[in-house]
C-alpha atoms as one frame of an Amber mdcrd trajectory, in Angstrom:
protein
  -0.237  -0.279  -0.148   1.171   3.589  -1.101   0.219   6.798  -0.034   0.803
   9.785  -2.163  -0.247  13.684  -2.384  -2.414  14.750  -5.016  -1.824  18.593
  -6.282  -5.224  20.413  -6.245  -3.070  23.243  -7.723  -4.619  25.434  -4.950
  -8.100  24.871  -5.652 -10.729  24.397  -2.855 -13.296  21.538  -2.773 -16.817
  22.416  -1.651 -15.419  24.978   0.178 -13.689  23.407   2.727 -11.225  20.475
   1.684  -7.941  21.635   0.475  -5.519  18.613   0.704  -5.894  15.462  -1.117
  -4.107  11.827  -0.576  -4.107   9.045  -2.463  -3.660   5.574  -0.999  -2.932
   2.852  -3.800  -2.870  -0.975  -3.258  -2.408  -3.797  -5.238  -2.511  -7.339
  -5.563  -2.110 -10.022  -8.292  -1.521  -7.380 -11.081  -4.995  -5.305 -10.316
  -4.628  -1.925  -8.275  -7.331   0.473  -6.867  -6.799   3.637  -5.648  -8.820
   5.332  -3.076  -8.785   9.204  -2.453  -9.313  11.246   0.383 -10.572  15.153
   0.691  -9.233  16.638   3.517  -9.375  19.924   5.580  -6.139  21.123   7.252
  -7.810  19.745  10.734  -8.191  16.622   9.467  -4.909  16.087   7.655  -3.264
  16.424  10.795  -4.851  12.877  11.875  -4.734  11.339   8.485  -1.533   9.000
   9.658  -3.696   7.441  12.271  -6.798   6.568  10.138  -4.198   5.687   7.449
  -3.448   2.573  10.348  -7.170   1.985  10.536  -7.337   1.317   6.645  -4.367
  -0.490   6.347  -5.513  -2.799   8.937  -8.898  -3.312   6.693  -6.867  -3.956
   3.263  -4.558  -6.897   4.299  -2.751  -9.049   2.092  -0.643 -11.438   2.846
   1.884 -11.055   0.182   1.309  -6.879  -0.325   4.482  -4.670   1.334   3.129
  -3.340   4.577   2.333   0.240   5.125   4.964   2.668   6.433   4.066   6.216
   7.642   5.625   9.247   6.685   6.674   9.369  10.599   8.554   5.826  10.041
   5.733   4.061  12.107   3.102   1.825  10.672   2.668  -2.245  10.435   5.662
  -2.205   8.161   8.187  -0.086  10.342  11.478  -1.621  10.624  10.752  -4.024
   7.326  13.765  -3.935   4.871
């Protein structure tokens, strides 16, 4: 599972969402993308939400999630 930012080019969605993050998971050549529209406040808690998402989408043969702060289910995996 990979997380990356989506550049909104300064646009604001529905007059409140200023940040967008995408999460991509893949198995057997099939990928799915989840896009999260966030406010500045909700973005601060996104890493904890991502941990919950990683627990929901569990694949034995997919790399575990490592969050930007170095924590997560794949922390320490080389």
